[in-house]
C-alpha positions as CSV (number, residue, x, y, z in Angstrom):
1,X,108.3,88.5,98.8
2,X,107.7,91.9,99.6
3,X,106.0,92.7,102.7
4,X,102.9,94.7,102.6
5,X,101.9,94.9,106.3
6,X,103.1,98.6,106.5
7,X,101.1,99.7,103.3
8,X,97.9,101.3,104.2
9,X,95.6,101.7,101.3
10,X,92.1,104.0,100.9
11,X,89.6,102.6,98.9
12,X,86.9,104.8,97.7
13,X,83.9,104.0,95.0
14,X,80.9,102.0,94.1
15,X,80.6,99.6,96.0
16,X,77.5,96.3,95.7
17,X,76.9,93.0,97.2
18,X,76.9,90.2,95.1
19,X,74.5,87.2,96.0
20,X,75.0,84.0,94.5
21,X,71.3,80.8,94.5
22,X,73.2,77.5,93.5
23,X,70.8,75.0,93.3
24,X,69.3,72.1,91.0
25,X,67.8,72.6,87.7
26,X,65.8,69.5,87.1
27,X,62.5,70.8,85.2
28,X,60.8,73.4,83.4
29,X,58.6,75.5,84.8
30,X,54.6,74.8,83.5
31,X,54.1,78.5,83.9
32,X,56.4,79.4,81.5
33,X,59.5,77.8,79.3
34,X,62.4,78.9,81.6
35,X,64.2,76.4,84.2
36,X,62.9,75.6,87.9
37,X,65.9,75.6,89.9
38,X,66.1,74.5,93.7
39,X,68.1,76.6,95.3
40,X,70.2,74.7,98.0
41,X,72.8,76.8,99.2
42,X,73.2,81.2,98.3
43,X,76.4,83.0,99.3
44,X,77.3,86.2,99.3
45,X,80.8,88.2,98.3
46,X,81.4,92.2,98.2
47,X,81.9,93.7,94.5
48,X,83.1,96.6,92.9
49,X,85.2,98.9,95.3
50,X,84.3,96.3,97.9
51,X,86.2,93.7,96.1
52,X,89.1,96.4,95.7
53,X,89.5,96.8,99.5
54,X,88.8,92.9,100.4
55,X,91.9,92.3,97.8
56,X,93.9,94.5,99.6
57,X,93.4,93.3,103.0
58,X,94.0,89.8,101.5
59,X,97.7,91.1,100.9
60,X,98.2,91.6,104.3
61,X,98.0,95.7,103.9
62,X,96.1,97.6,105.7
63,X,92.7,98.8,103.8
64,X,89.8,101.3,104.5
65,X,87.0,101.3,102.0
66,X,84.5,104.5,101.7
67,X,80.9,103.9,99.7
68,X,77.2,104.5,99.5
69,X,74.8,102.1,101.0
70,X,71.1,101.8,101.5
71,X,69.0,103.8,104.2
72,X,66.1,102.8,105.8
73,X,63.3,105.0,106.6
74,X,64.4,104.9,109.9
75,X,67.7,106.1,109.6
76,X,69.4,102.5,109.8
77,X,71.6,100.9,107.2
78,X,69.2,98.5,104.8
79,X,70.0,94.5,105.1
80,X,72.1,94.8,102.2
81,X,74.5,97.5,103.6
82,X,74.8,95.4,106.5
83,X,75.4,92.2,104.6
84,X,78.4,94.1,102.6
85,X,79.8,95.0,106.2
86,X,79.9,91.7,108.2
87,X,82.0,90.8,104.6
88,X,84.0,93.8,105.2
89,X,84.1,93.2,109.6
90,X,85.4,89.6,108.5
91,X,87.9,90.8,106.1
92,X,89.2,93.2,109.0
93,X,88.5,95.5,106.4
94,X,87.3,99.3,108.0
95,X,84.7,100.5,106.7
96,X,83.2,104.0,106.5
97,X,79.3,104.7,104.4
98,X,77.6,107.6,103.1
99,X,73.6,106.2,103.9
100,X,71.4,106.9,100.9
101,X,67.7,105.8,100.1
102,X,68.9,104.6,96.7
103,X,69.7,101.8,98.4
104,X,72.6,99.5,98.5
105,X,73.3,98.1,94.7
106,X,73.0,93.8,94.8
107,X,73.9,91.7,92.5
108,X,71.9,88.1,92.4
109,X,72.8,85.8,90.1
110,X,71.0,82.1,89.9
111,X,73.2,79.5,88.7
112,X,72.9,75.6,88.4
113,X,75.4,72.4,87.3
114,X,78.1,75.5,87.2
115,X,76.0,78.2,84.6
116,X,74.6,81.4,85.1
117,X,70.9,81.3,84.5
118,X,70.0,84.9,85.4
119,X,71.8,88.4,86.7
120,X,69.1,90.5,88.8
121,X,70.4,94.0,88.9
122,X,69.0,96.1,92.1
123,X,70.2,99.8,91.8
124,X,68.8,103.1,92.3
125,X,71.2,105.8,90.9
126,X,72.7,107.8,93.5
127,X,71.5,111.2,94.8
128,X,74.1,113.9,94.9
129,X,73.6,114.7,98.9
130,X,75.3,110.9,99.9
131,X,77.9,111.3,96.5
132,X,78.9,114.8,98.1
133,X,79.3,113.0,101.7
134,X,81.8,110.7,100.1
135,X,84.0,113.2,99.7
136,X,84.0,114.9,103.4
137,X,84.9,111.0,104.1
138,X,87.4,111.4,101.6
139,X,89.0,114.3,103.2
140,X,88.3,112.9,106.8
141,X,90.4,109.4,106.3
142,X,93.0,110.7,103.6
143,X,95.5,111.7,105.8
144,X,96.0,108.4,107.8
145,X,96.5,106.8,104.2
146,X,99.9,105.9,101.8
147,X,97.8,105.7,98.3
148,X,93.9,106.7,97.4
149,X,92.6,104.1,94.8
150,X,89.0,105.7,93.0
151,X,86.8,102.3,91.7
152,X,84.6,103.9,89.4
153,X,81.9,101.4,88.6
154,X,79.2,104.6,87.2
155,X,76.7,103.8,89.4
156,X,76.9,107.4,90.9
157,X,78.6,107.3,94.3
158,X,81.9,109.3,92.7
159,X,79.7,112.0,91.2
160,X,82.4,114.7,92.2
161,X,85.6,112.4,91.7
162,X,87.5,115.1,91.0
163,X,87.0,117.0,94.3
164,X,87.9,113.4,95.6
165,X,91.1,113.6,93.4
166,X,91.6,117.4,94.5
167,X,91.8,116.3,98.1
168,X,94.7,113.8,97.8
169,X,96.9,115.6,95.2
170,X,96.8,118.5,98.0
171,X,97.9,116.1,100.6
172,X,100.6,114.8,98.2
173,X,98.8,111.1,98.2
174,X,99.3,109.3,94.9
175,X,95.5,108.6,93.3
176,X,95.2,105.6,91.2
177,X,91.7,105.4,89.4
178,X,90.2,102.6,87.8
179,X,87.7,104.6,85.5
180,X,84.7,103.9,83.6
181,X,82.8,105.6,80.9
182,X,83.8,108.3,77.9
183,X,84.7,110.8,80.1
184,X,88.3,110.9,81.7
185,X,88.4,114.5,82.0
186,X,86.8,113.8,85.3
187,X,90.2,112.2,86.5
188,X,92.5,114.7,85.4
189,X,95.7,115.3,87.8
190,X,95.1,111.8,88.9
191,X,98.7,109.5,89.4
192,X,97.7,106.5,87.5
193,X,94.4,105.5,85.7
194,X,94.4,101.3,84.8
195,X,91.6,101.6,82.3
196,X,91.2,97.7,80.0
197,X,91.4,97.9,76.7
198,X,88.0,98.5,75.4
199,X,87.8,101.4,78.1
200,X,91.1,103.3,76.6
201,X,90.0,102.6,72.7
202,X,87.1,104.3,73.8
203,X,88.6,107.7,74.6
204,X,91.3,107.6,72.1
205,X,90.4,105.4,69.3
206,X,91.3,102.0,67.7
207,X,94.8,101.0,69.0
208,X,95.2,97.4,67.9
209,X,99.2,97.3,67.7
210,X,101.7,98.1,71.1
211,X,103.1,100.6,69.3
212,X,99.5,102.1,68.7
213,X,98.7,101.8,72.6
214,X,102.1,103.4,73.8
215,X,101.4,106.5,71.0
216,X,97.8,107.2,72.3
217,X,99.0,106.7,75.9
218,X,101.4,109.1,76.0
219,X,99.4,111.4,74.9
220,X,96.7,111.2,77.2
221,X,98.9,111.6,79.9
222,X,100.1,114.4,78.8
223,X,96.2,115.6,78.1
224,X,95.1,114.8,81.3
225,X,98.4,116.2,83.8
226,X,98.5,111.9,85.0
227,X,101.8,110.4,85.6
228,X,101.3,106.9,84.5
229,X,98.8,104.9,82.6
230,X,98.5,101.1,82.1
231,X,96.4,99.5,79.9
232,X,95.4,95.8,80.7
233,X,94.7,94.3,77.4
234,X,93.4,90.9,78.2
235,X,95.6,88.3,76.9
236,X,97.5,90.8,75.8
237,X,98.9,91.5,79.0
238,X,99.5,94.9,80.1
239,X,101.4,98.4,78.9
240,X,102.2,100.7,81.6
241,X,103.6,103.5,80.2
242,X,104.6,106.9,82.4
243,X,105.9,110.5,82.2
244,X,109.4,109.3,83.4
245,X,110.5,105.7,82.3
246,X,110.2,103.6,78.6
247,X,107.3,101.6,78.1
248,X,106.9,98.9,80.0
249,X,105.2,95.7,77.9
250,X,103.9,93.0,79.9
251,X,102.7,89.4,78.6
252,X,99.7,87.6,80.2
253,X,100.4,85.1,82.9
254,X,97.2,83.4,82.7
255,X,97.5,80.0,81.0
256,X,93.9,78.9,82.5
257,X,90.8,81.2,82.8
258,X,87.6,79.9,84.4
259,X,86.5,83.8,85.4
260,X,87.7,87.2,85.0
261,X,84.8,88.7,87.2
262,X,86.8,91.1,89.4
263,X,89.8,90.4,87.4
264,X,90.3,94.4,87.3
265,X,89.2,94.8,91.2
266,X,92.1,92.5,91.5
267,X,95.1,93.9,89.4
268,X,94.1,97.4,90.9
269,X,94.4,96.2,94.4
270,X,97.4,94.2,93.7
271,X,99.4,97.4,91.7
272,X,98.2,100.2,94.8
273,X,99.2,97.5,97.4
274,X,102.7,97.2,95.7
275,X,103.2,100.9,94.7
276,X,102.4,101.9,98.6
277,X,105.2,99.3,99.9
278,X,107.5,101.6,98.0
279,X,108.0,98.8,94.7
280,X,108.8,100.3,91.6
281,X,105.9,100.7,88.7
282,X,107.4,98.1,87.0
283,X,107.4,95.9,90.3
284,X,104.3,96.7,90.9
285,X,102.5,96.0,87.3
286,X,104.3,92.7,87.4
287,X,102.7,91.7,90.8
288,X,99.6,93.0,89.7
289,X,100.0,90.6,86.6
290,X,101.1,87.6,88.6
291,X,97.7,88.5,91.0
292,X,95.8,88.5,87.9
293,X,96.8,85.3,86.7
294,X,95.7,83.6,90.0
295,X,93.0,85.2,90.3
296,X,91.0,83.8,86.7
297,X,91.2,81.0,87.8
298,X,88.7,81.0,90.2
299,X,84.8,81.4,89.6
300,X,83.1,84.5,90.8
301,X,84.9,87.6,92.4
302,X,87.2,86.6,94.2
303,X,90.5,87.8,95.8
304,X,93.9,86.4,96.2
305,X,96.2,86.3,99.3
306,X,99.5,86.8,99.9
307,X,100.6,83.4,100.2
308,X,98.8,82.5,97.0
309,X,100.4,85.5,94.9
310,X,104.1,84.2,96.7
311,X,103.6,81.1,95.0
312,X,102.6,82.0,91.9
313,X,105.6,84.6,91.5
314,X,108.0,81.9,93.2
315,X,106.3,78.9,90.7
316,X,106.9,81.7,87.5
317,X,110.7,82.4,88.6
318,X,111.0,78.6,89.3
319,X,113.7,77.1,87.2
320,X,111.3,75.8,83.7
321,X,113.9,76.5,80.7
322,X,112.9,80.0,79.8
323,X,114.7,82.4,77.8
324,X,114.2,85.7,78.5
325,X,112.1,87.8,76.4
326,X,114.0,90.5,76.6
327,X,116.6,92.0,79.1
328,X,114.0,94.7,80.6
329,X,111.9,91.4,81.4
330,X,115.1,89.6,82.5
331,X,116.1,92.6,84.7
332,X,112.3,92.6,86.4
333,X,112.7,88.3,86.8
334,X,117.1,89.5,88.7
335,X,115.3,91.6,90.7
336,X,111.9,90.1,92.4
337,X,114.5,86.8,92.7
338,X,116.6,89.3,94.4
339,X,113.8,90.9,96.5
340,X,113.0,87.5,97.6
341,X,117.0,86.8,99.0
342,X,117.8,84.5,96.5
343,X,121.4,85.2,94.6
344,X,121.2,85.3,91.4
345,X,124.6,84.1,89.2
346,X,125.7,85.6,85.8
347,X,127.9,83.8,83.4
348,X,128.2,83.8,79.9
349,X,129.4,81.6,76.4
350,X,129.4,80.9,73.4
351,X,128.4,77.4,74.0
352,X,128.5,76.5,70.9
353,X,128.1,72.9,70.1
354,X,127.0,71.7,73.4
355,X,129.1,69.1,75.6
356,X,129.3,67.8,78.8
357,X,132.0,70.2,79.6
358,X,130.0,72.9,79.8
359,X,126.9,71.3,81.8
360,X,129.7,70.3,84.4
361,X,130.9,73.9,84.3
362,X,127.3,75.0,84.5
363,X,126.7,73.0,87.1
364,X,129.0,74.1,89.3
365,X,128.0,77.8,89.0
366,X,125.4,76.5,89.6
367,X,125.6,75.7,93.1
368,X,127.2,79.2,94.1
369,X,123.8,80.8,94.2
370,X,119.9,80.3,94.1
371,X,119.3,81.6,90.3
372,X,121.5,81.1,86.9
373,X,122.0,83.2,84.1
374,X,123.2,82.6,81.0
375,X,124.3,85.0,78.6
376,X,125.2,83.9,75.4
377,X,126.6,85.8,72.3
378,X,124.9,86.3,69.4
379,X,125.9,84.2,66.0
380,X,127.9,87.8,64.7
381,X,129.3,88.2,68.3
382,X,130.6,84.4,67.8
383,X,132.0,84.7,64.7
384,X,134.0,87.7,65.5
385,X,135.3,85.4,68.4
386,X,135.8,82.4,66.5
387,X,136.2,83.1,62.8
388,X,133.6,82.9,60.1
389,X,133.2,78.9,60.2
390,X,131.2,79.3,63.6
391,X,128.7,79.3,65.3
392,X,127.7,75.6,64.2
393,X,124.6,76.1,65.8
394,X,121.8,79.2,65.5
395,X,121.6,81.4,68.3
396,X,117.9,79.9,68.6
397,X,119.6,76.5,69.1
398,X,122.2,77.0,71.8
399,X,119.4,79.0,74.0
400,X,117.1,76.2,73.6
401,X,119.8,73.4,75.0
402,X,121.0,76.0,77.5
403,X,117.3,76.4,78.8
404,X,116.5,72.6,79.1
405,X,119.4,72.2,81.7
406,X,118.0,71.7,85.1
407,X,121.3,73.8,86.3
408,X,119.5,77.0,84.0
409,X,117.1,79.8,85.1
410,X,117.1,82.3,82.7
411,X,119.0,82.6,78.9
412,X,119.7,85.8,77.4
413,X,121.6,86.7,74.0
414,X,124.2,89.6,73.6
415,X,125.9,90.9,70.8
416,X,128.7,92.7,72.1
417,X,132.4,90.5,72.3
418,X,131.5,90.9,75.8
419,X,128.5,91.5,78.0
420,X,130.3,94.0,79.9
421,X,127.1,96.0,79.6
422,X,124.6,93.6,80.4
423,X,126.0,92.3,83.9
424,X,126.4,96.4,84.9
425,X,123.0,96.7,83.7
426,X,121.6,93.1,85.8
427,X,124.1,94.0,88.7
428,X,123.8,89.8,89.7
429,X,125.4,88.6,93.0
430,X,127.8,86.4,91.8
431,X,129.6,87.0,88.3
432,X,131.0,83.9,86.7
433,X,133.5,82.9,84.9
434,X,135.6,79.6,83.4
435,X,139.2,79.9,82.8
436,X,142.6,81.0,84.0
437,X,141.6,84.2,83.9
438,X,142.2,87.0,87.2
439,X,139.0,88.2,88.4
440,X,140.0,91.2,87.5
441,X,140.2,90.5,83.5
442,X,136.5,89.7,83.6
443,X,134.5,91.9,81.7
444,X,132.1,93.5,84.5
445,X,133.9,92.4,87.4
446,X,133.9,95.9,88.2
447,X,130.3,96.7,88.5
448,X,129.8,93.5,90.4
449,X,131.8,94.4,93.3
450,X,130.8,97.6,93.4
451,X,126.9,96.3,93.6
452,X,128.5,94.6,96.5
453,X,128.7,90.9,94.6
454,X,131.5,88.6,94.0
455,X,133.3,87.5,90.8
456,X,134.6,84.0,90.7
457,X,137.2,81.7,88.6
458,X,136.1,78.1,87.7
459,X,138.4,75.4,86.0
460,X,137.1,74.2,82.8
461,X,137.0,70.3,82.6
462,X,139.6,69.4,80.7
463,X,139.1,67.2,77.6
464,X,136.3,69.2,76.5
465,X,136.0,71.6,73.9
466,X,134.1,72.4,70.7
467,X,137.1,73.5,68.8
468,X,138.6,69.7,69.7
469,X,134.9,68.4,68.4
470,X,134.9,70.2,65.4
471,X,138.8,69.5,64.8
472,X,137.7,65.8,65.3
473,X,134.5,66.1,62.6
474,X,136.5,67.7,59.9
475,X,139.4,65.1,60.2
476,X,137.2,62.1,60.0
477,X,135.6,63.8,57.4
478,X,138.9,64.3,55.5
479,X,140.4,60.4,56.3
480,X,136.6,59.0,54.3
481,X,137.9,61.1,51.4
482,X,140.6,59.9,51.2
């Protein structure tokens, strides 16, 4: 997986301490109709912007957290602030606090038998003075970091967020914002804003379809002078809209969802860390989507380690009979595989009436690398090549059969007579063709060579042919009629 050790992320925003009291509830209180919980253990976790910083550090990047914590009458830090600082230190996150008499925000949850019985919030509005002091902390640290992440939970620490964005823009430091509230004008000139679907619709109105999301996101980008906007859409995945590239729509990866608490923090952390390491917006969003699929399987505010994310990406890319939804999605998978040091092999064909000759050929092709792509001629393309009586098996059926082979990683369709355009787009490491072709005669070979790849020709296995199978079936059918 990509190395994040050189990425440096400055996180500023509303920080909070999440406390969990767990115990058995065996009876109802005689004082009021509520359960009595005998607390057996206590746990503290970092919440809000602090959870973003923890997730950045868990991925192996350098993180510094700026926020507002409580101040005692003697000028020292309150107990919750000290506990939050300790959690950050344990995770190698640097902190610099603005102290406030409003206290450190704390959310206490009482749980029993894995059920949350009550949540108690301890918080007061952050006064203007410590919020302004937070701007000065951004000025103090910004030059030492690659990306500024602003995590807004509308608790008051970001009263002067416009000034923070201006500081970063002046230094040409990208600013990624996790927004809150009904006033996105506050985030004008940020690089990217990441609202969830509800937050997005609260600003632009209903956007229930992908087309509506893209249209309204494009308008919002123009209105606020942003470079990009990422809408997280829960089970519908994510939608990345930017000034430069085509919209990138990503499906959700989560198979099992236990708890979405703090999932947005993990997404922002992975997005910022990936972008700071040099990944494109699309690759960074793909990374964030994978991180989200891991964290929602955990209970409570949690982090995703680099090892967990690495494993999730490998599992996602491991052979699973996968038919690529579109070329852009396949391109993303190919690039991630290549970044992971894997050699991608490409071959193509009609594969009408799949037979053992096909299987042997594909097994040989798969041995030339770690990943095998099969591009399959569409039905229209097969007709042009083989005549109106073909294909015998439709495109969907042929792709399903191919994706079930253990040697195959990805299957994608193409409509042209040759896959040259697709090959030039994907730039596989190895292009394979069966038959008696010369390498220079194979469509797409020039693009592969230009990209530093290789072109191989494999012999077909004698005695195996779809045309012969068809002829045999027709001969036998004709014989029955005689």
